[in-house]
N, C-alpha and C positions, 0 to 999 in steps of 0.2 A: 196267694190270691189277694188277701187283704192288704199286704204291703204294696202290691202293684197298684191297687186302687188308691191308696194313700199317696203314693208318688205321683200318680196321674192328677189327683186333686191339687197337689202342690204345684205341679207343672202348669196346670190351667190357671190357678190363682196367680202365679207369677206373671203369666202371659197377660191376664186381665189387668193386673196392677200396672204393668209396663205400658199397656195400651192407654189406660186412663191417664197416667202421668204425661204421656206424649200428647194426648188430646188437650189436657189442661195447659201444658206449655204452649201449644198452638193458640189457645184462647188468650193466654198472657201476652204472647207476642203480637196478637191482633190489637190489643189495648195499649201496648208499649212498642210502637212502630220503630223507635230508635234502637231498640234492643234486638239481638239476634240469637238464634239457637247456637249452642256451643258444645255439641256432643253430649256425652253421658259420663257418669262415674258409677262405680259399683259399690253396693253396700249390702249389709245383711238386713233382713226384716223378720221379726218374730210375729207370726200370725197364730190364729187359733188352730191351724193345721200344722204348725211346727215352724222350724227355721227355714227361711228361703234365702239361699245363697246367691251371690252374683246378680242381684237385682239391678238392672240398668236404670239409673235415675237421670232423666234429662236435665240439662242445665242451660243457662243463658250466659252471654258474655258479661252482663252487668252483675250476675249472681243475685239478681233481685227475685228470681223465681225459686220457689220451693214447693213441691207437690203437697197438696192438702191431705192426701191419704197417708203420708208418713209423719211420724212423730218429729216435731221440730228438734234440731240439734240441741238448742238450749234446754228443751224439756228433757231430752234423753240424758243430758249431763247431770240432771238433778238426781238421777238414780245411778250411783257408782257401779252397781252391778245388778243383774237380774238372774235369778236361778229358776230354771224351768225343769221340772221333772217330766221328761218325755220317755215313756216306756220305763226302762230301768237305768237309763243313762242321764245323769244330770248335765245340763248345759249351762255354762256361765258366760254371759255376754258382758264385755267391758268396752265401752266406747267404740263399738263397731267391730271388735274382735271377739272371737269366741274360742273356748276350750271345751272339748266334750270328753 
């Protein structure tokens, strides 16, 4: 039962994050009328509720948009790796990839 609740929380958190990023891109495009939305790319995100996989991050043609709720790429590269103890399985994140 607890595992189902945790998975549901992660699913909803992912959904909310994706909705916020899409709304933020919309605001960015309103201010930058020459730019256009250009689909999505996927990445991992580590949250207080665990690792969220396949997070769809919106992008623009100019690549000038980056969602404020995500750690900047340049910031994430300052940390060569991050070890998270989740339950009894350590997770190692390295530049967008993970091994569990």
